[in-house]
C-alpha positions as YAML, in Angstrom:
chain: A
units: angstrom
residues:
- id: 1
  name: UNK
  ca: [3.83, -116.57, 44.06]
- id: 2
  name: UNK
  ca: [2.99, -112.88, 43.96]
- id: 3
  name: UNK
  ca: [5.93, -110.58, 43.23]
- id: 4
  name: UNK
  ca: [5.88, -106.79, 43.33]
- id: 5
  name: UNK
  ca: [8.85, -105.00, 41.76]
- id: 6
  name: UNK
  ca: [9.50, -101.29, 42.30]
- id: 7
  name: UNK
  ca: [12.01, -99.84, 39.86]
- id: 8
  name: UNK
  ca: [12.75, -96.50, 38.22]
- id: 9
  name: UNK
  ca: [14.98, -98.33, 35.73]
- id: 10
  name: UNK
  ca: [11.89, -99.95, 34.19]
- id: 11
  name: UNK
  ca: [10.98, -96.68, 32.47]
- id: 12
  name: UNK
  ca: [13.45, -97.97, 29.86]
- id: 13
  name: UNK
  ca: [11.53, -100.52, 27.80]
- id: 14
  name: UNK
  ca: [14.56, -102.78, 27.30]
- id: 15
  name: UNK
  ca: [14.67, -103.53, 31.04]
- id: 16
  name: UNK
  ca: [11.05, -104.74, 30.94]
- id: 17
  name: UNK
  ca: [12.01, -107.85, 28.94]
- id: 18
  name: UNK
  ca: [13.17, -109.70, 32.06]
- id: 19
  name: UNK
  ca: [9.74, -109.14, 33.60]
- id: 20
  name: UNK
  ca: [8.02, -110.84, 30.69]
- id: 21
  name: UNK
  ca: [10.31, -113.83, 31.18]
- id: 22
  name: UNK
  ca: [9.69, -113.91, 34.93]
- id: 23
  name: UNK
  ca: [5.93, -113.66, 34.41]
- id: 24
  name: UNK
  ca: [6.04, -116.78, 32.18]
- id: 25
  name: UNK
  ca: [7.13, -118.95, 35.08]
- id: 26
  name: UNK
  ca: [4.40, -121.18, 36.48]
- id: 27
  name: UNK
  ca: [2.52, -119.79, 39.46]
- id: 28
  name: UNK
  ca: [4.07, -116.31, 39.20]
- id: 29
  name: UNK
  ca: [1.86, -113.24, 39.33]
- id: 30
  name: UNK
  ca: [3.87, -110.08, 38.77]
- id: 31
  name: UNK
  ca: [3.19, -106.41, 39.39]
- id: 32
  name: UNK
  ca: [5.74, -103.74, 38.44]
- id: 33
  name: UNK
  ca: [5.44, -100.23, 39.85]
- id: 34
  name: UNK
  ca: [7.27, -97.54, 37.89]
- id: 35
  name: UNK
  ca: [7.33, -93.75, 37.71]
- id: 36
  name: UNK
  ca: [5.86, -91.98, 34.66]
- id: 37
  name: UNK
  ca: [9.36, -90.69, 33.86]
- id: 38
  name: UNK
  ca: [12.83, -90.41, 35.35]
- id: 39
  name: UNK
  ca: [14.97, -87.29, 35.30]
- id: 40
  name: UNK
  ca: [18.59, -88.22, 34.60]
- id: 41
  name: UNK
  ca: [21.23, -85.53, 34.92]
- id: 42
  name: UNK
  ca: [23.15, -84.85, 31.71]
- id: 43
  name: UNK
  ca: [20.54, -86.84, 29.76]
- id: 44
  name: UNK
  ca: [17.19, -85.22, 30.49]
- id: 45
  name: UNK
  ca: [13.75, -86.70, 31.04]
- id: 46
  name: UNK
  ca: [13.33, -90.38, 30.21]
- id: 47
  name: UNK
  ca: [9.63, -91.02, 29.60]
- id: 48
  name: UNK
  ca: [8.13, -94.42, 30.37]
- id: 49
  name: UNK
  ca: [8.30, -96.80, 27.41]
- id: 50
  name: UNK
  ca: [5.85, -99.69, 27.35]
- id: 51
  name: UNK
  ca: [7.90, -102.09, 25.27]
- id: 52
  name: UNK
  ca: [7.76, -105.55, 26.91]
- id: 53
  name: UNK
  ca: [4.55, -105.66, 28.93]
- id: 54
  name: UNK
  ca: [2.95, -109.05, 28.20]
- id: 55
  name: UNK
  ca: [1.94, -111.33, 31.06]
- id: 56
  name: UNK
  ca: [2.22, -108.92, 33.98]
- id: 57
  name: UNK
  ca: [0.82, -105.63, 35.26]
- id: 58
  name: UNK
  ca: [2.82, -102.43, 34.81]
- id: 59
  name: UNK
  ca: [1.38, -99.58, 36.89]
- id: 60
  name: UNK
  ca: [2.54, -95.99, 36.99]
- id: 61
  name: UNK
  ca: [2.99, -94.33, 40.36]
- id: 62
  name: UNK
  ca: [4.16, -90.72, 40.70]
- id: 63
  name: UNK
  ca: [7.28, -90.13, 42.77]
- id: 64
  name: UNK
  ca: [8.73, -87.38, 44.89]
- id: 65
  name: UNK
  ca: [12.34, -86.20, 44.42]
- id: 66
  name: UNK
  ca: [12.56, -87.47, 40.87]
- id: 67
  name: UNK
  ca: [16.14, -87.40, 39.66]
- id: 68
  name: UNK
  ca: [17.65, -87.99, 43.10]
- id: 69
  name: UNK
  ca: [19.04, -91.52, 42.88]
- id: 70
  name: UNK
  ca: [19.04, -92.41, 46.57]
- id: 71
  name: UNK
  ca: [16.21, -90.37, 48.07]
- id: 72
  name: UNK
  ca: [13.20, -90.64, 45.77]
- id: 73
  name: UNK
  ca: [9.89, -91.74, 47.29]
- id: 74
  name: UNK
  ca: [6.69, -93.28, 45.92]
- id: 75
  name: UNK
  ca: [3.96, -91.88, 48.20]
- id: 76
  name: UNK
  ca: [1.26, -94.18, 46.76]
- id: 77
  name: UNK
  ca: [3.22, -97.42, 46.90]
- id: 78
  name: UNK
  ca: [1.53, -98.66, 50.06]
- id: 79
  name: UNK
  ca: [-1.84, -98.89, 48.30]
- id: 80
  name: UNK
  ca: [-0.35, -101.25, 45.69]
- id: 81
  name: UNK
  ca: [1.23, -103.41, 48.39]
- id: 82
  name: UNK
  ca: [-2.06, -103.57, 50.31]
- id: 83
  name: UNK
  ca: [-4.08, -104.43, 47.18]
- id: 84
  name: UNK
  ca: [-1.63, -106.89, 45.60]
- id: 85
  name: UNK
  ca: [-0.36, -108.49, 48.84]
- id: 86
  name: UNK
  ca: [2.97, -109.72, 47.42]
- id: 87
  name: UNK
  ca: [4.93, -112.67, 48.74]
- id: 88
  name: UNK
  ca: [8.07, -110.89, 47.56]
- id: 89
  name: UNK
  ca: [8.65, -107.14, 47.41]
- id: 90
  name: UNK
  ca: [11.72, -106.32, 45.33]
- id: 91
  name: UNK
  ca: [12.95, -102.73, 45.44]
- id: 92
  name: UNK
  ca: [15.49, -102.15, 42.70]
- id: 93
  name: UNK
  ca: [17.82, -99.40, 43.87]
- id: 94
  name: UNK
  ca: [20.78, -100.10, 41.60]
- id: 95
  name: UNK
  ca: [24.42, -100.34, 42.53]
- id: 96
  name: UNK
  ca: [25.10, -98.89, 45.95]
- id: 97
  name: UNK
  ca: [21.40, -98.32, 46.50]
- id: 98
  name: UNK
  ca: [21.16, -96.70, 49.89]
- id: 99
  name: UNK
  ca: [17.53, -95.74, 49.57]
- id: 100
  name: UNK
  ca: [15.81, -99.10, 50.05]
- id: 101
  name: UNK
  ca: [15.19, -98.80, 53.77]
- id: 102
  name: UNK
  ca: [14.19, -95.18, 53.30]
- id: 103
  name: UNK
  ca: [11.63, -96.10, 50.67]
- id: 104
  name: UNK
  ca: [10.12, -98.70, 52.96]
- id: 105
  name: UNK
  ca: [10.22, -96.50, 56.03]
- id: 106
  name: UNK
  ca: [8.73, -93.44, 54.39]
- id: 107
  name: UNK
  ca: [6.14, -95.20, 52.27]
- id: 108
  name: UNK
  ca: [4.54, -97.89, 54.37]
- id: 109
  name: UNK
  ca: [2.48, -97.92, 57.49]
- id: 110
  name: UNK
  ca: [2.12, -101.09, 59.49]
- id: 111
  name: UNK
  ca: [-1.47, -101.67, 58.30]
- id: 112
  name: UNK
  ca: [-0.29, -101.79, 54.67]
- id: 113
  name: UNK
  ca: [1.39, -105.16, 55.01]
- id: 114
  name: UNK
  ca: [-0.55, -108.40, 54.52]
...
């Protein structure tokens, strides 16, 4: 099973641990798409940490509207979906994540899907 996970939270290396565990499951091929950094108000810029990255691919994709929790966009995400052809596309938007449909709608064109 091919799983693509899109998550800004994965810039924090601690959150990558669960991906290593998921990638150890039989017949799982995992691709995580993350921004190079996340701008968090009152904290500053959180740079990508590569802490738990064994057994899966972690690719960096620039984003638009960095720091805006519900309206950020990954303009190059469609190329990863087209190349990887996931069975499952998981978009982690956090609690109350209103941006999932917006991410899909703004990022993909019909020809991008397998």
